[in-house]
Each structure stands twice: as structure tokens, then as C-alpha cells.
N, C-alpha and C positions, 0 to 999 in steps of 0.2 A: 725320150726327149728332156726330163726333168734337168736330167745330171748336165744334158748340150746346154741348156738353156745357163746353166749355174756359171759354168764352164766361160763360156759367151761374156756372162759378165765379170768375170773375175780379171779377163785379159783386156776389158775394157779399161776398167778402173787402173788396171798398171801400165793400159797406154795413157792414160791420162794422169797419172803420177811422172811419168817417162815425160810428156809435154809440158805440164805444168813448170816442172821442176828443170826440164833441159831446154824448153822454146816457148816461153812465157808470152811472146808477143804475134813470135808468126803463126803458130796454129790453135794459142788461147781460145776463141768462142768455138770450134770444131771439138776439142776437147772435152769441153763442156759441155757439149749435145751429149757427146760418148757417155760421161758420166752419166747423165742425166737418165738415159736410156740404162745402162747396165743397173742404177739405182732401182728402175722399174722391174725389171727381169729380175730383179732379188727379190723385191715386192711381190713380184706374182708368184713366185716358186715360194715364197713363204708361205701365200694366202692359200694355194694350191693344194700345200703339203706336200 
């Protein structure tokens, strides 16, 4: 389960980069929400070990 969360976080960060660099105005808010979710998932993964 932990590996799955890590993979999801990485995918969300990649989508954030694509959205931030490719479509800054169109999906900026959604992409930043996804980035926050990705950071939370990574932090949970680090805390839980």
C-alpha cells in the first residue's frame, strides 16, 4: 500500500509540472490542489515509515 501512495504522489507531481509549465492559466488551481495532495501523501509515507 505504501508503494502505491508513493507512485500516486509522483504521478501527481508530474501532472503538476505539466500543468504548471504547459497550461498555467487554465488549470492552475486544480494543479496546485493536486500538488498539495501529493505532498501530504509523501509526508504520510515518511512519517509512517
